[in-house]
N, CA, C and O atoms as a Tinker XYZ file with bonds, in Angstrom:
   396  protein
     1  N      5.829000    9.450000    1.415000    73     2
     2  CA     4.475000    9.710000    1.832000    64     1     3
     3  C      4.441000   10.345000    3.223000    63     2     4     5
     4  O      3.652000   11.255000    3.482000    81     3
     5  N      5.296000    9.860000    4.103000    73     3     6
     6  CA     5.269000   10.389000    5.466000    64     5     7
     7  C      5.709000   11.854000    5.490000    63     6     8     9
     8  O      5.325000   12.610000    6.382000    81     7
     9  N      6.517000   12.247000    4.505000    73     7    10
    10  CA     6.927000   13.641000    4.419000    64     9    11
    11  C      5.720000   14.525000    4.118000    63    10    12    13
    12  O      5.597000   15.624000    4.659000    81    11
    13  N      4.844000   14.045000    3.266000    73    11    14
    14  CA     3.653000   14.801000    2.894000    64    13    15
    15  C      2.567000   14.723000    3.969000    63    14    16    17
    16  O      1.885000   15.712000    4.237000    81    15
    17  N      2.406000   13.545000    4.583000    73    15    18
    18  CA     1.318000   13.343000    5.538000    64    17    19
    19  C      1.861000   12.671000    6.792000    63    18    20    21
    20  O      2.061000   11.456000    6.817000    81    19
    21  N      2.092000   13.445000    7.806000    73    19    22
    22  CA     2.641000   12.893000    9.047000    64    21    23
    23  C      1.560000   12.330000    9.962000    63    22    24    25
    24  O      1.858000   11.883000   11.070000    81    23
    25  N      0.314000   12.346000    9.512000    73    23    26
    26  CA    -0.798000   11.855000   10.333000    64    25    27
    27  C     -1.201000   10.422000    9.985000    63    26    28    29
    28  O     -2.294000    9.991000   10.353000    81    27
    29  N     -0.364000    9.693000    9.300000    73    27    30
    30  CA    -0.719000    8.326000    8.945000    64    29    31
    31  C     -0.804000    7.469000   10.207000    63    30    32    33
    32  O     -0.018000    7.612000   11.142000    81    31
    33  N     -1.792000    6.573000   10.192000    73    31    34
    34  CA    -2.031000    5.728000   11.348000    64    33    35
    35  C     -2.792000    4.487000   10.921000    63    34    36    37
    36  O     -3.510000    4.499000    9.921000    81    35
    37  N     -2.632000    3.426000   11.677000    73    35    38
    38  CA    -3.410000    2.213000   11.418000    64    37    39
    39  C     -4.844000    2.385000   11.882000    63    38    40    41
    40  O     -5.743000    1.684000   11.417000    81    39
    41  N     -5.058000    3.318000   12.801000    73    39    42
    42  CA    -6.384000    3.576000   13.359000    64    41    43
    43  C     -7.004000    4.743000   12.590000    63    42    44    45
    44  O     -6.342000    5.750000   12.339000    81    43
    45  N     -8.266000    4.602000   12.220000    73    43    46
    46  CA    -8.959000    5.685000   11.526000    64    45    47
    47  C     -9.436000    6.683000   12.576000    63    46    48    49
    48  O    -10.385000    6.432000   13.318000    81    47
    49  N     -8.744000    7.829000   12.614000    73    47    50
    50  CA    -9.072000    8.867000   13.580000    64    49    51
    51  C     -8.540000   10.196000   13.074000    63    50    52    53
    52  O     -7.665000   10.235000   12.209000    81    51
    53  N     -9.062000   11.265000   13.607000    73    51    54
    54  CA    -8.568000   12.600000   13.300000    64    53    55
    55  C     -7.936000   13.140000   14.579000    63    54    56    57
    56  O     -8.582000   13.212000   15.624000    81    55
    57  N     -6.668000   13.516000   14.479000    73    55    58
    58  CA    -5.947000   14.029000   15.636000    64    57    59
    59  C     -6.176000   15.527000   15.796000    63    58    60    61
    60  O     -6.492000   16.227000   14.834000    81    59
    61  N     -6.015000   15.995000   16.997000    73    59    62
    62  CA    -6.146000   17.426000   17.270000    64    61    63
    63  C     -5.106000   18.184000   16.445000    63    62    64    65
    64  O     -3.926000   17.834000   16.439000    81    63
    65  N     -5.557000   19.213000   15.760000    73    63    66
    66  CA    -4.646000   20.026000   14.953000    64    65    67
    67  C     -4.353000   19.459000   13.572000    63    66    68    69
    68  O     -3.590000   20.056000   12.812000    81    67
    69  N     -4.939000   18.329000   13.238000    73    67    70
    70  CA    -4.685000   17.703000   11.942000    64    69    71
    71  C     -5.287000   18.545000   10.822000    63    70    72    73
    72  O     -6.379000   19.097000   10.953000    81    71
    73  N     -4.548000   18.629000    9.721000    73    71    74
    74  CA    -5.003000   19.378000    8.554000    64    73    75
    75  C     -5.023000   18.455000    7.340000    63    74    76    77
    76  O     -4.329000   17.439000    7.305000    81    75
    77  N     -5.810000   18.817000    6.368000    73    75    78
    78  CA    -5.898000   18.048000    5.132000    64    77    79
    79  C     -4.588000   18.193000    4.371000    63    78    80    81
    80  O     -4.099000   19.307000    4.180000    81    79
    81  N     -4.020000   17.077000    3.938000    73    79    82
    82  CA    -2.807000   17.086000    3.132000    64    81    83
    83  C     -3.214000   17.151000    1.669000    63    82    84    85
    84  O     -3.963000   16.300000    1.189000    81    83
    85  N     -2.719000   18.169000    0.954000    73    83    86
    86  CA    -3.115000   18.364000   -0.440000    64    85    87
    87  C     -1.926000   18.446000   -1.388000    63    86    88    89
    88  O     -2.093000   18.771000   -2.564000    81    87
    89  N     -0.734000   18.155000   -0.894000    73    87    90
    90  CA     0.469000   18.278000   -1.714000    64    89    91
    91  C      1.018000   16.905000   -2.082000    63    90    92    93
    92  O      0.582000   15.885000   -1.548000    81    91
    93  N      1.968000   16.894000   -2.989000    73    91    94
    94  CA     2.592000   15.644000   -3.417000    64    93    95
    95  C      1.567000   14.735000   -4.061000    63    94    96    97
    96  O      0.705000   15.203000   -4.806000    81    95
    97  N      1.646000   13.433000   -3.785000    73    95    98
    98  CA     0.700000   12.503000   -4.411000    64    97    99
    99  C     -0.737000   12.738000   -3.978000    63    98   100   101
   100  O     -1.670000   12.325000   -4.667000    81    99
   101  N     -0.925000   13.404000   -2.835000    73    99   102
   102  CA    -2.276000   13.719000   -2.352000    64   101   103
   103  C     -2.967000   14.764000   -3.217000    63   102   104   105
   104  O     -4.171000   14.978000   -3.072000    81   103
   105  N     -2.240000   15.414000   -4.105000    73   103   106
   106  CA    -2.854000   16.362000   -5.024000    64   105   107
   107  C     -3.453000   15.654000   -6.238000    63   106   108   109
   108  O     -4.170000   16.269000   -7.028000    81   107
   109  N     -3.158000   14.357000   -6.387000    73   107   110
   110  CA    -3.646000   13.573000   -7.533000    64   109   111
   111  C     -4.712000   12.572000   -7.099000    63   110   112   113
   112  O     -5.762000   12.458000   -7.731000    81   111
   113  N     -4.434000   11.846000   -6.014000    73   111   114
   114  CA    -5.385000   10.870000   -5.469000    64   113   115
   115  C     -5.455000   11.051000   -3.961000    63   114   116   117
   116  O     -4.514000   11.549000   -3.344000    81   115
   117  N     -6.581000   10.643000   -3.367000    73   115   118
   118  CA    -6.791000   10.888000   -1.937000    64   117   119
   119  C     -6.119000    9.862000   -1.033000    63   118   120   121
   120  O     -5.864000   10.158000    0.134000    81   119
   121  N     -5.827000    8.673000   -1.534000    73   119   122
   122  CA    -5.255000    7.616000   -0.695000    64   121   123
   123  C     -4.048000    6.957000   -1.379000    63   122   124   125
   124  O     -4.097000    5.773000   -1.714000    81   123
   125  N     -2.969000    7.717000   -1.586000    73   123   126
   126  CA    -1.813000    7.144000   -2.292000    64   125   127
   127  C     -1.131000    5.997000   -1.550000    63   126   128   129
   128  O     -0.525000    5.132000   -2.183000    81   127
   129  N     -1.218000    5.976000   -0.229000    73   127   130
   130  CA    -0.569000    4.885000    0.498000    64   129   131
   131  C     -1.274000    3.560000    0.232000    63   130   132   133
   132  O     -0.624000    2.517000    0.157000    81   131
   133  N     -2.596000    3.591000    0.088000    73   131   134
   134  CA    -3.321000    2.366000   -0.240000    64   133   135
   135  C     -2.987000    1.910000   -1.659000    63   134   136   137
   136  O     -2.916000    0.710000   -1.925000    81   135
   137  N     -2.787000    2.848000   -2.557000    73   135   138
   138  CA    -2.367000    2.487000   -3.921000    64   137   139
   139  C     -1.016000    1.779000   -3.858000    63   138   140   141
   140  O     -0.801000    0.781000   -4.547000    81   139
   141  N     -0.111000    2.292000   -3.035000    73   139   142
   142  CA     1.187000    1.650000   -2.861000    64   141   143
   143  C      1.070000    0.247000   -2.286000    63   142   144   145
   144  O      1.801000   -0.657000   -2.691000    81   143
   145  N      0.156000    0.063000   -1.350000    73   143   146
   146  CA    -0.053000   -1.265000   -0.760000    64   145   147
   147  C     -0.546000   -2.243000   -1.825000    63   146   148   149
   148  O     -0.075000   -3.379000   -1.897000    81   147
   149  N     -1.491000   -1.799000   -2.647000    73   147   150
   150  CA    -2.004000   -2.680000   -3.704000    64   149   151
   151  C     -0.888000   -3.065000   -4.661000    63   150   152   153
   152  O     -0.765000   -4.233000   -5.031000    81   151
   153  N     -0.068000   -2.093000   -5.069000    73   151   154
   154  CA     1.045000   -2.397000   -5.973000    64   153   155
   155  C      2.030000   -3.379000   -5.340000    63   154   156   157
   156  O      2.514000   -4.297000   -6.002000    81   155
   157  N      2.319000   -3.181000   -4.067000    73   155   158
   158  CA     3.231000   -4.084000   -3.367000    64   157   159
   159  C      2.682000   -5.510000   -3.359000    63   158   160   161
   160  O      3.418000   -6.466000   -3.606000    81   159
   161  N      1.381000   -5.648000   -3.074000    73   159   162
   162  CA     0.784000   -6.975000   -3.014000    64   161   163
   163  C      0.600000   -7.606000   -4.388000    63   162   164   165
   164  O      0.475000   -8.826000   -4.490000    81   163
   165  N      0.582000   -6.812000   -5.430000    73   163   166
   166  CA     0.548000   -7.376000   -6.784000    64   165   167
   167  C      1.928000   -7.882000   -7.170000    63   166   168   169
   168  O      2.065000   -8.992000   -7.685000    81   167
   169  N      2.953000   -7.069000   -6.923000    73   167   170
   170  CA     4.283000   -7.415000   -7.391000    64   169   171
   171  C      5.026000   -8.401000   -6.498000    63   170   172   173
   172  O      5.936000   -9.080000   -6.973000    81   171
   173  N      4.671000   -8.501000   -5.240000    73   171   174
   174  CA     5.348000   -9.443000   -4.354000    64   173   175
   175  C      5.160000  -10.893000   -4.816000    63   174   176   177
   176  O      6.151000  -11.614000   -4.934000    81   175
   177  N      3.931000  -11.350000   -5.083000    73   175   178
   178  CA     3.782000  -12.725000   -5.574000    64   177   179
   179  C      4.455000  -12.928000   -6.935000    63   178   180   181
   180  O      4.987000  -14.004000   -7.211000    81   179
   181  N      4.432000  -11.911000   -7.772000    73   179   182
   182  CA     5.102000  -12.023000   -9.070000    64   181   183
   183  C      6.611000  -12.199000   -8.889000    63   182   184   185
   184  O      7.235000  -13.021000   -9.559000    81   183
   185  N      7.181000  -11.422000   -7.983000    73   183   186
   186  CA     8.624000  -11.520000   -7.721000    64   185   187
   187  C      8.993000  -12.873000   -7.131000    63   186   188   189
   188  O     10.087000  -13.383000   -7.369000    81   187
   189  N      8.081000  -13.450000   -6.365000    73   187   190
   190  CA     8.340000  -14.752000   -5.751000    64   189   191
   191  C      7.918000  -15.915000   -6.634000    63   190   192   193
   192  O      8.118000  -17.075000   -6.275000    81   191
   193  N      7.332000  -15.609000   -7.790000    73   191   194
   194  CA     6.890000  -16.660000   -8.702000    64   193   195
   195  C      5.640000  -17.385000   -8.237000    63   194   196   197
   196  O      5.387000  -18.510000   -8.669000    81   195
   197  N      4.859000  -16.772000   -7.375000    73   195   198
   198  CA     3.656000  -17.389000   -6.846000    64   197   199
   199  C      2.426000  -16.748000   -7.483000    63   198   200   201
   200  O      1.731000  -15.943000   -6.864000    81   199
   201  N      2.179000  -17.121000   -8.720000    73   199   202
   202  CA     1.083000  -16.518000   -9.477000    64   201   203
   203  C     -0.280000  -16.893000   -8.896000    63   202   204   205
   204  O     -1.236000  -16.126000   -9.011000    81   203
   205  N     -0.370000  -18.048000   -8.285000    73   203   206
   206  CA    -1.612000  -18.489000   -7.677000    64   205   207
   207  C     -2.028000  -17.551000   -6.530000    63   206   208   209
   208  O     -3.217000  -17.354000   -6.281000    81   207
   209  N     -1.043000  -16.985000   -5.845000    73   207   210
   210  CA    -1.336000  -16.065000   -4.747000    64   209   211
   211  C     -2.086000  -14.834000   -5.244000    63   210   212   213
   212  O     -2.899000  -14.267000   -4.514000    81   211
   213  N     -1.819000  -14.417000   -6.477000    73   211   214
   214  CA    -2.523000  -13.266000   -7.035000    64   213   215
   215  C     -4.025000  -13.510000   -7.084000    63   214   216   217
   216  O     -4.815000  -12.601000   -6.828000    81   215
   217  N     -4.417000  -14.734000   -7.412000    73   215   218
   218  CA    -5.829000  -15.059000   -7.528000    64   217   219
   219  C     -6.558000  -14.939000   -6.188000    63   218   220   221
   220  O     -7.745000  -14.618000   -6.152000    81   219
   221  N     -5.851000  -15.196000   -5.096000    73   219   222
   222  CA    -6.470000  -15.161000   -3.779000    64   221   223
   223  C     -6.331000  -13.804000   -3.099000    63   222   224   225
   224  O     -7.295000  -13.281000   -2.540000    81   223
   225  N     -5.132000  -13.238000   -3.147000    73   223   226
   226  CA    -4.874000  -12.042000   -2.368000    64   225   227
   227  C     -5.404000  -10.757000   -2.991000    63   226   228   229
   228  O     -5.884000   -9.882000   -2.270000    81   227
   229  N     -5.330000  -10.625000   -4.291000    73   227   230
   230  CA    -5.735000   -9.365000   -4.912000    64   229   231
   231  C     -7.224000   -9.080000   -4.693000    63   230   232   233
   232  O     -7.556000   -7.988000   -4.232000    81   231
   233  N     -8.135000  -10.010000   -5.002000    73   231   234
   234  CA    -9.557000   -9.690000   -4.730000    64   233   235
   235  C     -9.827000   -9.444000   -3.239000    63   234   236   237
   236  O    -10.609000   -8.562000   -2.884000    81   235
   237  N     -9.189000  -10.211000   -2.390000    73   235   238
   238  CA    -9.372000  -10.036000   -0.952000    64   237   239
   239  C     -8.854000   -8.673000   -0.506000    63   238   240   241
   240  O     -9.538000   -7.948000    0.216000    81   239
   241  N     -7.657000   -8.334000   -0.933000    73   239   242
   242  CA    -7.051000   -7.060000   -0.554000    64   241   243
   243  C     -7.868000   -5.881000   -1.070000    63   242   244   245
   244  O     -8.127000   -4.936000   -0.325000    81   243
   245  N     -8.272000   -5.926000   -2.324000    73   243   246
   246  CA    -9.053000   -4.828000   -2.893000    64   245   247
   247  C    -10.383000   -4.691000   -2.154000    63   246   248   249
   248  O    -10.829000   -3.575000   -1.891000    81   247
   249  N    -11.014000   -5.805000   -1.820000    73   247   250
   250  CA   -12.269000   -5.750000   -1.062000    64   249   251
   251  C    -12.089000   -5.134000    0.306000    63   250   252   253
   252  O    -12.880000   -4.287000    0.721000    81   251
   253  N    -11.055000   -5.553000    1.009000    73   251   254
   254  CA   -10.782000   -5.002000    2.343000    64   253   255
   255  C    -10.491000   -3.509000    2.262000    63   254   256   257
   256  O    -11.011000   -2.724000    3.056000    81   255
   257  N     -9.652000   -3.117000    1.293000    73   255   258
   258  CA    -9.314000   -1.701000    1.160000    64   257   259
   259  C    -10.524000   -0.863000    0.748000    63   258   260   261
   260  O    -10.652000    0.287000    1.169000    81   259
   261  N    -11.399000   -1.421000   -0.061000    73   259   262
   262  CA   -12.611000   -0.706000   -0.457000    64   261   263
   263  C    -13.421000   -0.329000    0.783000    63   262   264   265
   264  O    -13.836000    0.821000    0.927000    81   263
   265  N    -13.647000   -1.289000    1.672000    73   263   266
   266  CA   -14.414000   -1.004000    2.883000    64   265   267
   267  C    -13.658000   -0.086000    3.835000    63   266   268   269
   268  O    -14.266000    0.774000    4.472000    81   267
   269  N    -12.353000   -0.252000    3.941000    73   267   270
   270  CA   -11.566000    0.618000    4.824000    64   269   271
   271  C    -11.605000    2.061000    4.332000    63   270   272   273
   272  O    -11.795000    2.985000    5.123000    81   271
   273  N    -11.427000    2.251000    3.036000    73   271   274
   274  CA   -11.452000    3.603000    2.485000    64   273   275
   275  C    -12.830000    4.229000    2.689000    63   274   276   277
   276  O    -12.933000    5.408000    3.028000    81   275
   277  N    -13.872000    3.456000    2.488000    73   275   278
   278  CA   -15.230000    3.959000    2.702000    64   277   279
   279  C    -15.393000    4.433000    4.157000    63   278   280   281
   280  O    -15.892000    5.531000    4.402000    81   279
   281  N    -14.975000    3.611000    5.102000    73   279   282
   282  CA   -15.065000    3.990000    6.524000    64   281   283
   283  C    -14.191000    5.192000    6.848000    63   282   284   285
   284  O    -14.607000    6.096000    7.573000    81   283
   285  N    -12.977000    5.198000    6.308000    73   283   286
   286  CA   -12.053000    6.293000    6.574000    64   285   287
   287  C    -12.619000    7.613000    6.054000    63   286   288   289
   288  O    -12.531000    8.642000    6.724000    81   287
   289  N    -13.194000    7.575000    4.868000    73   287   290
   290  CA   -13.733000    8.814000    4.309000    64   289   291
   291  C    -14.943000    9.312000    5.100000    63   290   292   293
   292  O    -15.144000   10.521000    5.210000    81   291
   293  N    -15.741000    8.416000    5.648000    73   291   294
   294  CA   -16.848000    8.842000    6.504000    64   293   295
   295  C    -16.328000    9.621000    7.712000    63   294   296   297
   296  O    -16.860000   10.673000    8.065000    81   295
   297  N    -15.277000    9.083000    8.340000    73   295   298
   298  CA   -14.689000    9.749000    9.520000    64   297   299
   299  C    -14.082000   11.089000    9.117000    63   298   300   301
   300  O    -14.292000   12.096000    9.794000    81   299
   301  N    -13.335000   11.106000    8.024000    73   299   302
   302  CA   -12.677000   12.340000    7.608000    64   301   303
   303  C    -13.689000   13.406000    7.205000    63   302   304   305
   304  O    -13.513000   14.580000    7.534000    81   303
   305  N    -14.736000   13.016000    6.503000    73   303   306
   306  CA   -15.774000   13.982000    6.125000    64   305   307
   307  C    -16.468000   14.557000    7.363000    63   306   308   309
   308  O    -16.827000   15.734000    7.393000    81   307
   309  N    -16.648000   13.729000    8.363000    73   307   310
   310  CA   -17.335000   14.154000    9.584000    64   309   311
   311  C    -16.430000   14.995000   10.491000    63   310   312   313
   312  O    -16.880000   15.988000   11.062000    81   311
   313  N    -15.156000   14.603000   10.628000    73   311   314
   314  CA   -14.313000   15.169000   11.678000    64   313   315
   315  C    -13.166000   16.070000   11.217000    63   314   316   317
   316  O    -12.610000   16.806000   12.031000    81   315
   317  N    -12.800000   16.031000    9.938000    73   315   318
   318  CA   -11.636000   16.793000    9.480000    64   317   319
   319  C    -12.079000   18.004000    8.674000    63   318   320   321
   320  O    -12.611000   17.877000    7.571000    81   319
   321  N    -11.854000   19.158000    9.236000    73   319   322
   322  CA   -12.248000   20.411000    8.587000    64   321   323
   323  C    -11.523000   20.545000    7.245000    63   322   324   325
   324  O    -10.304000   20.396000    7.163000    81   323
   325  N    -12.300000   20.830000    6.198000    73   323   326
   326  CA   -11.722000   21.033000    4.870000    64   325   327
   327  C    -11.667000   19.784000    4.013000    63   326   328   329
   328  O    -11.318000   19.861000    2.834000    81   327
   329  N    -12.005000   18.635000    4.582000    73   327   330
   330  CA   -11.907000   17.393000    3.803000    64   329   331
   331  C    -12.967000   17.339000    2.698000    63   330   332   333
   332  O    -12.692000   16.831000    1.611000    81   331
   333  N    -14.150000   17.843000    2.953000    73   331   334
   334  CA   -15.201000   17.837000    1.927000    64   333   335
   335  C    -14.752000   18.636000    0.706000    63   334   336   337
   336  O    -14.930000   18.193000   -0.429000    81   335
   337  N    -14.177000   19.799000    0.935000    73   335   338
   338  CA   -13.677000   20.620000   -0.172000    64   337   339
   339  C    -12.553000   19.897000   -0.913000    63   338   340   341
   340  O    -12.457000   19.975000   -2.138000    81   339
   341  N    -11.710000   19.199000   -0.164000    73   339   342
   342  CA   -10.623000   18.416000   -0.765000    64   341   343
   343  C    -11.180000   17.325000   -1.678000    63   342   344   345
   344  O    -10.658000   17.104000   -2.770000    81   343
   345  N    -12.247000   16.635000   -1.232000    73   343   346
   346  CA   -12.822000   15.561000   -2.053000    64   345   347
   347  C    -13.450000   16.121000   -3.329000    63   346   348   349
   348  O    -13.524000   15.423000   -4.340000    81   347
   349  N    -13.895000   17.352000   -3.288000    73   347   350
   350  CA   -14.450000   17.975000   -4.490000    64   349   351
   351  C    -13.344000   18.365000   -5.462000    63   350   352   353
   352  O    -13.549000   18.360000   -6.675000    81   351
   353  N    -12.182000   18.702000   -4.932000    73   351   354
   354  CA   -11.038000   19.082000   -5.773000    64   353   355
   355  C    -10.297000   17.852000   -6.290000    63   354   356   357
   356  O     -9.964000   17.781000   -7.472000    81   355
   357  N    -10.041000   16.892000   -5.415000    73   355   358
   358  CA    -9.341000   15.653000   -5.781000    64   357   359
   359  C    -10.390000   14.542000   -5.795000    63   358   360   361
   360  O    -10.747000   14.003000   -4.747000    81   359
   361  N    -10.874000   14.208000   -6.977000    73   359   362
   362  CA   -12.029000   13.325000   -7.106000    64   361   363
   363  C    -11.698000   11.848000   -6.917000    63   362   364   365
   364  O    -12.558000   11.081000   -6.483000    81   363
   365  N    -10.487000   11.438000   -7.228000    73   363   366
   366  CA   -10.181000   10.010000   -7.269000    64   365   367
   367  C     -9.511000    9.540000   -5.983000    63   366   368   369
   368  O     -8.674000   10.234000   -5.404000    81   367
   369  N     -9.899000    8.348000   -5.556000    73   367   370
   370  CA    -9.391000    7.785000   -4.301000    64   369   371
   371  C     -8.058000    7.049000   -4.493000    63   370   372   373
   372  O     -7.081000    7.339000   -3.803000    81   371
   373  N     -8.027000    6.099000   -5.430000    73   371   374
   374  CA    -6.848000    5.243000   -5.580000    64   373   375
   375  C     -6.141000    5.363000   -6.922000    63   374   376   377
   376  O     -4.912000    5.390000   -6.980000    81   375
   377  N     -6.919000    5.434000   -8.005000    73   375   378
   378  CA    -6.341000    5.429000   -9.348000    64   377   379
   379  C     -6.925000    6.613000  -10.121000    63   378   380   381
   380  O     -8.142000    6.703000  -10.278000    81   379
   381  N     -6.075000    7.522000  -10.606000    73   379   382
   382  CA    -6.591000    8.665000  -11.337000    64   381   383
   383  C     -7.462000    8.248000  -12.530000    63   382   384   385
   384  O     -7.114000    7.342000  -13.287000    81   383
   385  N     -8.574000    8.916000  -12.671000    73   383   386
   386  CA    -9.543000    8.711000  -13.759000    64   385   387
   387  C    -10.263000    7.364000  -13.694000    63   386   388   389
   388  O    -10.969000    7.003000  -14.636000    81   387
   389  N    -10.097000    6.606000  -12.591000    73   387   390
   390  CA   -10.785000    5.322000  -12.431000    64   389   391
   391  C    -11.645000    5.357000  -11.171000    63   390   392   393
   392  O    -12.872000    5.309000  -11.255000    81   391
   393  N    -10.997000    5.443000   -9.987000    73   391   394
   394  CA   -11.738000    5.454000   -8.716000    64   393   395
   395  C    -10.936000    6.145000   -7.651000    63   394   396
   396  O    -11.390000    6.256000   -6.512000    81   395
């Protein structure tokens, strides 16, 4: 992912000179790193045999990511040139043909 998008950050911001990444997994979904995080948090409790953790962490994680993605897209639409056109081309945020 970092090869495709070197602008990844924990802080939602647009850096000077930043461009929209449209290659690799970003050509299919807009937030592939968040999809990876969800998969990691699903499979980690399964690998550890802690099925009860799935009941608590998955809804919490999905809720948090939903709000983060919403906020991130507001910033990107406002501050990143070309992002609106990208969202029209790549419709799905996390899962192709779902959301």
